[in-house]
mmCIF file as gemmi writes it, N, C-alpha and C atoms, coordinates in Angstrom:
data_model
loop_
_atom_site.group_PDB
_atom_site.id
_atom_site.type_symbol
_atom_site.label_atom_id
_atom_site.label_alt_id
_atom_site.label_comp_id
_atom_site.label_asym_id
_atom_site.label_entity_id
_atom_site.label_seq_id
_atom_site.pdbx_PDB_ins_code
_atom_site.Cartn_x
_atom_site.Cartn_y
_atom_site.Cartn_z
_atom_site.occupancy
_atom_site.B_iso_or_equiv
_atom_site.pdbx_formal_charge
_atom_site.auth_seq_id
_atom_site.auth_asym_id
_atom_site.pdbx_PDB_model_num
ATOM 1 N N . UNK Axp A 1 ? 110.096 100.047 114.818 1 0 ? 1 A 1
ATOM 2 C CA . UNK Axp A 1 ? 110.277 99.948 116.236 1 0 ? 1 A 1
ATOM 3 C C . UNK Axp A 1 ? 108.951 99.533 116.832 1 0 ? 1 A 1
ATOM 4 N N . UNK Axp A 2 ? 109.012 98.672 117.865 1 0 ? 2 A 1
ATOM 5 C CA . UNK Axp A 2 ? 107.81 98.123 118.498 1 0 ? 2 A 1
ATOM 6 C C . UNK Axp A 2 ? 107.993 98.125 120.011 1 0 ? 2 A 1
ATOM 7 N N . UNK Axp A 3 ? 106.913 98.401 120.724 1 0 ? 3 A 1
ATOM 8 C CA . UNK Axp A 3 ? 106.926 98.353 122.18 1 0 ? 3 A 1
ATOM 9 C C . UNK Axp A 3 ? 105.555 97.929 122.685 1 0 ? 3 A 1
ATOM 10 N N . UNK Axp A 4 ? 105.543 97.326 123.854 1 0 ? 4 A 1
ATOM 11 C CA . UNK Axp A 4 ? 104.274 97.154 124.551 1 0 ? 4 A 1
ATOM 12 C C . UNK Axp A 4 ? 103.765 98.535 124.929 1 0 ? 4 A 1
ATOM 13 N N . UNK Axp A 5 ? 102.466 98.689 124.963 1 0 ? 5 A 1
ATOM 14 C CA . UNK Axp A 5 ? 101.854 99.972 125.304 1 0 ? 5 A 1
ATOM 15 C C . UNK Axp A 5 ? 101.005 99.832 126.56 1 0 ? 5 A 1
ATOM 16 N N . UNK Axp A 6 ? 100.97 100.88 127.343 1 0 ? 6 A 1
ATOM 17 C CA . UNK Axp A 6 ? 100.109 100.866 128.528 1 0 ? 6 A 1
ATOM 18 C C . UNK Axp A 6 ? 98.652 101.123 128.163 1 0 ? 6 A 1
ATOM 19 N N . UNK Axp A 7 ? 98.384 101.415 126.898 1 0 ? 7 A 1
ATOM 20 C CA . UNK Axp A 7 ? 97.021 101.666 126.422 1 0 ? 7 A 1
ATOM 21 C C . UNK Axp A 7 ? 96.556 100.514 125.538 1 0 ? 7 A 1
ATOM 22 N N . UNK Axp A 8 ? 95.286 100.146 125.68 1 0 ? 8 A 1
ATOM 23 C CA . UNK Axp A 8 ? 94.749 99.066 124.852 1 0 ? 8 A 1
ATOM 24 C C . UNK Axp A 8 ? 94.801 99.433 123.37 1 0 ? 8 A 1
ATOM 25 N N . UNK Axp A 9 ? 94.368 100.644 123.057 1 0 ? 9 A 1
ATOM 26 C CA . UNK Axp A 9 ? 94.407 101.139 121.677 1 0 ? 9 A 1
ATOM 27 C C . UNK Axp A 9 ? 95.151 102.468 121.679 1 0 ? 9 A 1
ATOM 28 N N . UNK Axp A 10 ? 96.477 102.459 121.567 1 0 ? 10 A 1
ATOM 29 C CA . UNK Axp A 10 ? 97.243 103.702 121.653 1 0 ? 10 A 1
ATOM 30 C C . UNK Axp A 10 ? 96.936 104.649 120.493 1 0 ? 10 A 1
ATOM 31 N N . UNK Axp A 11 ? 96.881 105.936 120.813 1 0 ? 11 A 1
ATOM 32 C CA . UNK Axp A 11 ? 96.683 106.976 119.803 1 0 ? 11 A 1
ATOM 33 C C . UNK Axp A 11 ? 98.038 107.274 119.173 1 0 ? 11 A 1
ATOM 34 N N . UNK Axp A 12 ? 98.218 106.832 117.959 1 0 ? 12 A 1
ATOM 35 C CA . UNK Axp A 12 ? 99.504 106.987 117.286 1 0 ? 12 A 1
ATOM 36 C C . UNK Axp A 12 ? 99.55 108.196 116.366 1 0 ? 12 A 1
ATOM 37 N N . UNK Axp A 13 ? 98.668 109.155 116.573 1 0 ? 13 A 1
ATOM 38 C CA . UNK Axp A 13 ? 98.619 110.329 115.697 1 0 ? 13 A 1
ATOM 39 C C . UNK Axp A 13 ? 99.876 111.193 115.788 1 0 ? 13 A 1
ATOM 40 N N . UNK Axp A 14 ? 100.65 111.069 116.859 1 0 ? 14 A 1
ATOM 41 C CA . UNK Axp A 14 ? 101.878 111.865 116.971 1 0 ? 14 A 1
ATOM 42 C C . UNK Axp A 14 ? 102.987 111.347 116.052 1 0 ? 14 A 1
ATOM 43 N N . UNK Axp A 15 ? 102.812 110.161 115.505 1 0 ? 15 A 1
ATOM 44 C CA . UNK Axp A 15 ? 103.781 109.611 114.559 1 0 ? 15 A 1
ATOM 45 C C . UNK Axp A 15 ? 103.322 109.98 113.149 1 0 ? 15 A 1
ATOM 46 N N . UNK Axp A 16 ? 103.505 111.24 112.79 1 0 ? 16 A 1
ATOM 47 C CA . UNK Axp A 16 ? 102.859 111.763 111.584 1 0 ? 16 A 1
ATOM 48 C C . UNK Axp A 16 ? 103.812 112.29 110.522 1 0 ? 16 A 1
ATOM 49 N N . UNK Axp A 17 ? 105.093 112.015 110.653 1 0 ? 17 A 1
ATOM 50 C CA . UNK Axp A 17 ? 106.027 112.465 109.619 1 0 ? 17 A 1
ATOM 51 C C . UNK Axp A 17 ? 105.794 111.677 108.333 1 0 ? 17 A 1
ATOM 52 N N . UNK Axp A 18 ? 106.078 112.294 107.179 1 0 ? 18 A 1
ATOM 53 C CA . UNK Axp A 18 ? 105.821 111.61 105.904 1 0 ? 18 A 1
ATOM 54 C C . UNK Axp A 18 ? 106.644 110.332 105.726 1 0 ? 18 A 1
ATOM 55 N N . UNK Axp A 19 ? 107.73 110.194 106.48 1 0 ? 19 A 1
ATOM 56 C CA . UNK Axp A 19 ? 108.569 109.004 106.374 1 0 ? 19 A 1
ATOM 57 C C . UNK Axp A 19 ? 107.977 107.791 107.09 1 0 ? 19 A 1
ATOM 58 N N . UNK Axp A 20 ? 106.911 107.978 107.858 1 0 ? 20 A 1
ATOM 59 C CA . UNK Axp A 20 ? 106.24 106.847 108.514 1 0 ? 20 A 1
ATOM 60 C C . UNK Axp A 20 ? 105.442 106.112 107.443 1 0 ? 20 A 1
ATOM 61 N N . UNK Axp A 21 ? 105.876 104.882 107.146 1 0 ? 21 A 1
ATOM 62 C CA . UNK Axp A 21 ? 105.244 104.125 106.059 1 0 ? 21 A 1
ATOM 63 C C . UNK Axp A 21 ? 104.333 103.01 106.563 1 0 ? 21 A 1
ATOM 64 N N . UNK Axp A 22 ? 104.357 102.724 107.879 1 0 ? 22 A 1
ATOM 65 C CA . UNK Axp A 22 ? 103.516 101.67 108.435 1 0 ? 22 A 1
ATOM 66 C C . UNK Axp A 22 ? 103.352 101.9 109.926 1 0 ? 22 A 1
ATOM 67 N N . UNK Axp A 23 ? 102.136 101.654 110.425 1 0 ? 23 A 1
ATOM 68 C CA . UNK Axp A 23 ? 101.854 101.722 111.861 1 0 ? 23 A 1
ATOM 69 C C . UNK Axp A 23 ? 101.181 100.423 112.285 1 0 ? 23 A 1
ATOM 70 N N . UNK Axp A 24 ? 101.583 99.928 113.451 1 0 ? 24 A 1
ATOM 71 C CA . UNK Axp A 24 ? 101.005 98.702 114 1 0 ? 24 A 1
ATOM 72 C C . UNK Axp A 24 ? 99.651 99.012 114.627 1 0 ? 24 A 1
ATOM 73 N N . UNK Axp A 25 ? 98.694 98.166 114.367 1 0 ? 25 A 1
ATOM 74 C CA . UNK Axp A 25 ? 97.372 98.285 114.983 1 0 ? 25 A 1
ATOM 75 C C . UNK Axp A 25 ? 97.088 96.975 115.708 1 0 ? 25 A 1
ATOM 76 N N . UNK Axp A 26 ? 97.558 96.895 116.958 1 0 ? 26 A 1
ATOM 77 C CA . UNK Axp A 26 ? 97.401 95.699 117.779 1 0 ? 26 A 1
ATOM 78 C C . UNK Axp A 26 ? 97.198 96.147 119.219 1 0 ? 26 A 1
ATOM 79 N N . UNK Axp A 27 ? 96.267 95.511 119.905 1 0 ? 27 A 1
ATOM 80 C CA . UNK Axp A 27 ? 95.996 95.879 121.299 1 0 ? 27 A 1
ATOM 81 C C . UNK Axp A 27 ? 97.284 95.886 122.117 1 0 ? 27 A 1
ATOM 82 N N . UNK Axp A 28 ? 97.41 96.922 122.936 1 0 ? 28 A 1
ATOM 83 C CA . UNK Axp A 28 ? 98.525 97.075 123.869 1 0 ? 28 A 1
ATOM 84 C C . UNK Axp A 28 ? 99.9 97.044 123.203 1 0 ? 28 A 1
ATOM 85 N N . UNK Axp A 29 ? 99.985 97.481 121.965 1 0 ? 29 A 1
ATOM 86 C CA . UNK Axp A 29 ? 101.26 97.589 121.268 1 0 ? 29 A 1
ATOM 87 C C . UNK Axp A 29 ? 101.322 98.919 120.529 1 0 ? 29 A 1
ATOM 88 N N . UNK Axp A 30 ? 102.521 99.424 120.384 1 0 ? 30 A 1
ATOM 89 C CA . UNK Axp A 30 ? 102.769 100.586 119.544 1 0 ? 30 A 1
ATOM 90 C C . UNK Axp A 30 ? 103.97 100.23 118.669 1 0 ? 30 A 1
ATOM 91 N N . UNK Axp A 31 ? 103.842 100.476 117.385 1 0 ? 31 A 1
ATOM 92 C CA . UNK Axp A 31 ? 104.933 100.137 116.482 1 0 ? 31 A 1
ATOM 93 C C . UNK Axp A 31 ? 104.808 100.879 115.172 1 0 ? 31 A 1
ATOM 94 N N . UNK Axp A 32 ? 105.945 101.095 114.54 1 0 ? 32 A 1
ATOM 95 C CA . UNK Axp A 32 ? 105.947 101.806 113.269 1 0 ? 32 A 1
ATOM 96 C C . UNK Axp A 32 ? 107.212 101.498 112.501 1 0 ? 32 A 1
ATOM 97 N N . UNK Axp A 33 ? 107.161 101.768 111.208 1 0 ? 33 A 1
ATOM 98 C CA . UNK Axp A 33 ? 108.321 101.672 110.326 1 0 ? 33 A 1
ATOM 99 C C . UNK Axp A 33 ? 108.482 103.014 109.642 1 0 ? 33 A 1
ATOM 100 N N . UNK Axp A 34 ? 109.726 103.491 109.607 1 0 ? 34 A 1
ATOM 101 C CA . UNK Axp A 34 ? 110.029 104.717 108.87 1 0 ? 34 A 1
ATOM 102 C C . UNK Axp A 34 ? 110.96 104.372 107.714 1 0 ? 34 A 1
ATOM 103 N N . UNK Axp A 35 ? 110.86 105.147 106.65 1 0 ? 35 A 1
ATOM 104 C CA . UNK Axp A 35 ? 111.71 104.934 105.476 1 0 ? 35 A 1
ATOM 105 C C . UNK Axp A 35 ? 112.138 106.276 104.914 1 0 ? 35 A 1
ATOM 106 N N . UNK Axp A 36 ? 113.423 106.376 104.639 1 0 ? 36 A 1
ATOM 107 C CA . UNK Axp A 36 ? 113.965 107.558 103.977 1 0 ? 36 A 1
ATOM 108 C C . UNK Axp A 36 ? 115.244 107.15 103.259 1 0 ? 36 A 1
ATOM 109 N N . UNK Axp A 37 ? 115.549 107.811 102.172 1 0 ? 37 A 1
ATOM 110 C CA . UNK Axp A 37 ? 116.812 107.575 101.475 1 0 ? 37 A 1
ATOM 111 C C . UNK Axp A 37 ? 117.986 108.139 102.268 1 0 ? 37 A 1
ATOM 112 N N . UNK Axp A 38 ? 117.686 109.015 103.198 1 0 ? 38 A 1
ATOM 113 C CA . UNK Axp A 38 ? 118.727 109.657 104.003 1 0 ? 38 A 1
ATOM 114 C C . UNK Axp A 38 ? 118.843 108.96 105.356 1 0 ? 38 A 1
ATOM 115 N N . UNK Axp A 39 ? 119.974 108.309 105.583 1 0 ? 39 A 1
ATOM 116 C CA . UNK Axp A 39 ? 120.21 107.587 106.836 1 0 ? 39 A 1
ATOM 117 C C . UNK Axp A 39 ? 120.045 108.499 108.044 1 0 ? 39 A 1
ATOM 118 N N . UNK Axp A 40 ? 120.543 109.713 107.94 1 0 ? 40 A 1
ATOM 119 C CA . UNK Axp A 40 ? 120.463 110.66 109.051 1 0 ? 40 A 1
ATOM 120 C C . UNK Axp A 40 ? 119.016 110.945 109.436 1 0 ? 40 A 1
ATOM 121 N N . UNK Axp A 41 ? 118.145 111.012 108.447 1 0 ? 41 A 1
ATOM 122 C CA . UNK Axp A 41 ? 116.735 111.274 108.716 1 0 ? 41 A 1
ATOM 123 C C . UNK Axp A 41 ? 116.095 110.095 109.449 1 0 ? 41 A 1
ATOM 124 N N . UNK Axp A 42 ? 116.435 108.882 109.045 1 0 ? 42 A 1
ATOM 125 C CA . UNK Axp A 42 ? 115.912 107.7 109.73 1 0 ? 42 A 1
ATOM 126 C C . UNK Axp A 42 ? 116.366 107.702 111.187 1 0 ? 42 A 1
ATOM 127 N N . UNK Axp A 43 ? 117.643 107.968 111.428 1 0 ? 43 A 1
ATOM 128 C CA . UNK Axp A 43 ? 118.161 107.996 112.798 1 0 ? 43 A 1
ATOM 129 C C . UNK Axp A 43 ? 117.505 109.099 113.619 1 0 ? 43 A 1
ATOM 130 N N . UNK Axp A 44 ? 117.297 110.25 113 1 0 ? 44 A 1
ATOM 131 C CA . UNK Axp A 44 ? 116.625 111.367 113.676 1 0 ? 44 A 1
ATOM 132 C C . UNK Axp A 44 ? 115.208 110.977 114.102 1 0 ? 44 A 1
ATOM 133 N N . UNK Axp A 45 ? 114.475 110.351 113.194 1 0 ? 45 A 1
ATOM 134 C CA . UNK Axp A 45 ? 113.103 109.945 113.506 1 0 ? 45 A 1
ATOM 135 C C . UNK Axp A 45 ? 113.066 108.832 114.548 1 0 ? 45 A 1
ATOM 136 N N . UNK Axp A 46 ? 114.004 107.905 114.46 1 0 ? 46 A 1
ATOM 137 C CA . UNK Axp A 46 ? 114.034 106.831 115.456 1 0 ? 46 A 1
ATOM 138 C C . UNK Axp A 46 ? 114.3 107.388 116.848 1 0 ? 46 A 1
ATOM 139 N N . UNK Axp A 47 ? 115.216 108.337 116.953 1 0 ? 47 A 1
ATOM 140 C CA . UNK Axp A 47 ? 115.477 108.978 118.253 1 0 ? 47 A 1
ATOM 141 C C . UNK Axp A 47 ? 114.233 109.705 118.752 1 0 ? 47 A 1
ATOM 142 N N . UNK Axp A 48 ? 113.613 110.464 117.859 1 0 ? 48 A 1
ATOM 143 C CA . UNK Axp A 48 ? 112.416 111.232 118.219 1 0 ? 48 A 1
ATOM 144 C C . UNK Axp A 48 ? 111.293 110.307 118.688 1 0 ? 48 A 1
ATOM 145 N N . UNK Axp A 49 ? 111.021 109.268 117.917 1 0 ? 49 A 1
ATOM 146 C CA . UNK Axp A 49 ? 109.915 108.379 118.24 1 0 ? 49 A 1
ATOM 147 C C . UNK Axp A 49 ? 110.225 107.477 119.433 1 0 ? 49 A 1
ATOM 148 N N . UNK Axp A 50 ? 111.484 107.115 119.627 1 0 ? 50 A 1
ATOM 149 C CA . UNK Axp A 50 ? 111.855 106.331 120.811 1 0 ? 50 A 1
ATOM 150 C C . UNK Axp A 50 ? 111.552 107.119 122.079 1 0 ? 50 A 1
ATOM 151 N N . UNK Axp A 51 ? 111.823 108.414 122.067 1 0 ? 51 A 1
ATOM 152 C CA . UNK Axp A 51 ? 111.514 109.264 123.221 1 0 ? 51 A 1
ATOM 153 C C . UNK Axp A 51 ? 110.006 109.324 123.471 1 0 ? 51 A 1
ATOM 154 N N . UNK Axp A 52 ? 109.242 109.51 122.409 1 0 ? 52 A 1
ATOM 155 C CA . UNK Axp A 52 ? 107.78 109.571 122.546 1 0 ? 52 A 1
ATOM 156 C C . UNK Axp A 52 ? 107.249 108.251 123.095 1 0 ? 52 A 1
ATOM 157 N N . UNK Axp A 53 ? 107.711 107.151 122.525 1 0 ? 53 A 1
ATOM 158 C CA . UNK Axp A 53 ? 107.241 105.842 122.983 1 0 ? 53 A 1
ATOM 159 C C . UNK Axp A 53 ? 107.615 105.625 124.44 1 0 ? 53 A 1
ATOM 160 N N . UNK Axp A 54 ? 108.847 105.935 124.794 1 0 ? 54 A 1
ATOM 161 C CA . UNK Axp A 54 ? 109.306 105.724 126.172 1 0 ? 54 A 1
ATOM 162 C C . UNK Axp A 54 ? 108.483 106.529 127.175 1 0 ? 54 A 1
ATOM 163 N N . UNK Axp A 55 ? 108.229 107.786 126.874 1 0 ? 55 A 1
ATOM 164 C CA . UNK Axp A 55 ? 107.56 108.667 127.837 1 0 ? 55 A 1
ATOM 165 C C . UNK Axp A 55 ? 106.037 108.586 127.811 1 0 ? 55 A 1
ATOM 166 N N . UNK Axp A 56 ? 105.449 108.236 126.669 1 0 ? 56 A 1
ATOM 167 C CA . UNK Axp A 56 ? 103.994 108.288 126.556 1 0 ? 56 A 1
ATOM 168 C C . UNK Axp A 56 ? 103.302 106.923 126.457 1 0 ? 56 A 1
ATOM 169 N N . UNK Axp A 57 ? 104.02 105.896 126.017 1 0 ? 57 A 1
ATOM 170 C CA . UNK Axp A 57 ? 103.352 104.634 125.713 1 0 ? 57 A 1
ATOM 171 C C . UNK Axp A 57 ? 103.921 103.403 126.406 1 0 ? 57 A 1
ATOM 172 N N . UNK Axp A 58 ? 105.204 103.331 126.596 1 0 ? 58 A 1
ATOM 173 C CA . UNK Axp A 58 ? 105.892 102.095 126.982 1 0 ? 58 A 1
ATOM 174 C C . UNK Axp A 58 ? 105.319 101.443 128.235 1 0 ? 58 A 1
ATOM 175 N N . UNK Axp A 59 ? 105.202 100.138 128.15 1 0 ? 59 A 1
ATOM 176 C CA . UNK Axp A 59 ? 104.809 99.315 129.297 1 0 ? 59 A 1
ATOM 177 C C . UNK Axp A 59 ? 105.717 98.093 129.31 1 0 ? 59 A 1
ATOM 178 N N . UNK Axp A 60 ? 105.928 97.54 130.473 1 0 ? 60 A 1
ATOM 179 C CA . UNK Axp A 60 ? 106.739 96.33 130.599 1 0 ? 60 A 1
ATOM 180 C C . UNK Axp A 60 ? 105.889 95.245 131.242 1 0 ? 60 A 1
ATOM 181 N N . UNK Axp A 61 ? 106.155 94.029 130.863 1 0 ? 61 A 1
ATOM 182 C CA . UNK Axp A 61 ? 105.449 92.882 131.434 1 0 ? 61 A 1
ATOM 183 C C . UNK Axp A 61 ? 106.488 91.876 131.901 1 0 ? 61 A 1
ATOM 184 N N . UNK Axp A 62 ? 106.178 91.118 132.934 1 0 ? 62 A 1
ATOM 185 C CA . UNK Axp A 62 ? 107.144 90.112 133.392 1 0 ? 62 A 1
ATOM 186 C C . UNK Axp A 62 ? 107.377 89.066 132.311 1 0 ? 62 A 1
ATOM 187 N N . UNK Axp A 63 ? 108.595 88.57 132.244 1 0 ? 63 A 1
ATOM 188 C CA . UNK Axp A 63 ? 108.934 87.543 131.263 1 0 ? 63 A 1
ATOM 189 C C . UNK Axp A 63 ? 108.217 86.248 131.605 1 0 ? 63 A 1
ATOM 190 N N . UNK Axp A 64 ? 107.883 85.507 130.573 1 0 ? 64 A 1
ATOM 191 C CA . UNK Axp A 64 ? 107.285 84.196 130.794 1 0 ? 64 A 1
ATOM 192 C C . UNK Axp A 64 ? 108.34 83.281 131.403 1 0 ? 64 A 1
ATOM 193 N N . UNK Axp A 65 ? 107.883 82.142 131.924 1 0 ? 65 A 1
ATOM 194 C CA . UNK Axp A 65 ? 108.81 81.175 132.504 1 0 ? 65 A 1
ATOM 195 C C . UNK Axp A 65 ? 109.898 80.843 131.496 1 0 ? 65 A 1
ATOM 196 N N . UNK Axp A 66 ? 111.112 80.658 131.98 1 0 ? 66 A 1
ATOM 197 C CA . UNK Axp A 66 ? 112.25 80.392 131.106 1 0 ? 66 A 1
ATOM 198 C C . UNK Axp A 66 ? 111.995 79.162 130.241 1 0 ? 66 A 1
ATOM 199 N N . UNK Axp A 67 ? 112.28 79.312 128.961 1 0 ? 67 A 1
ATOM 200 C CA . UNK Axp A 67 ? 112.156 78.2 128.02 1 0 ? 67 A 1
ATOM 201 C C . UNK Axp A 67 ? 113.257 77.191 128.309 1 0 ? 67 A 1
ATOM 202 N N . UNK Axp A 68 ? 112.88 75.957 128.385 1 0 ? 68 A 1
ATOM 203 C CA . UNK Axp A 68 ? 113.861 74.896 128.591 1 0 ? 68 A 1
ATOM 204 C C . UNK Axp A 68 ? 114 74.159 127.272 1 0 ? 68 A 1
ATOM 205 N N . UNK Axp A 69 ? 115.101 74.384 126.611 1 0 ? 69 A 1
ATOM 206 C CA . UNK Axp A 69 ? 115.342 73.776 125.31 1 0 ? 69 A 1
ATOM 207 C C . UNK Axp A 69 ? 115.669 72.297 125.406 1 0 ? 69 A 1
ATOM 208 N N . UNK Axp A 70 ? 115.761 71.671 124.276 1 0 ? 70 A 1
ATOM 209 C CA . UNK Axp A 70 ? 116.075 70.247 124.183 1 0 ? 70 A 1
ATOM 210 C C . UNK Axp A 70 ? 117.427 69.985 124.842 1 0 ? 70 A 1
ATOM 211 N N . UNK Axp A 71 ? 117.471 69.032 125.729 1 0 ? 71 A 1
ATOM 212 C CA . UNK Axp A 71 ? 118.718 68.679 126.392 1 0 ? 71 A 1
ATOM 213 C C . UNK Axp A 71 ? 118.937 69.393 127.709 1 0 ? 71 A 1
ATOM 214 N N . UNK Axp A 72 ? 118.111 70.399 128.034 1 0 ? 72 A 1
ATOM 215 C CA . UNK Axp A 72 ? 118.231 71.07 129.33 1 0 ? 72 A 1
ATOM 216 C C . UNK Axp A 72 ? 117.625 70.173 130.399 1 0 ? 72 A 1
ATOM 217 N N . UNK Axp A 73 ? 118.22 70.187 131.567 1 0 ? 73 A 1
ATOM 218 C CA . UNK Axp A 73 ? 117.652 69.379 132.651 1 0 ? 73 A 1
ATOM 219 C C . UNK Axp A 73 ? 116.988 70.229 133.693 1 0 ? 73 A 1
């Protein structure tokens, strides 16, 4: 899961379960990958971390100008 962050270098120490196998290290971003053989555990962690990201880190930015594909007028 990945989100823009309101912090330049977000403190991701709260994402500390053993199933966290990767953390993103990029300015103004928060992201991680979890892995478990148990689907229920993955869903549990995704719910838990989505709440943390939403309440502690999430930032939104305006969309760039609409892409005009080939053939658009």
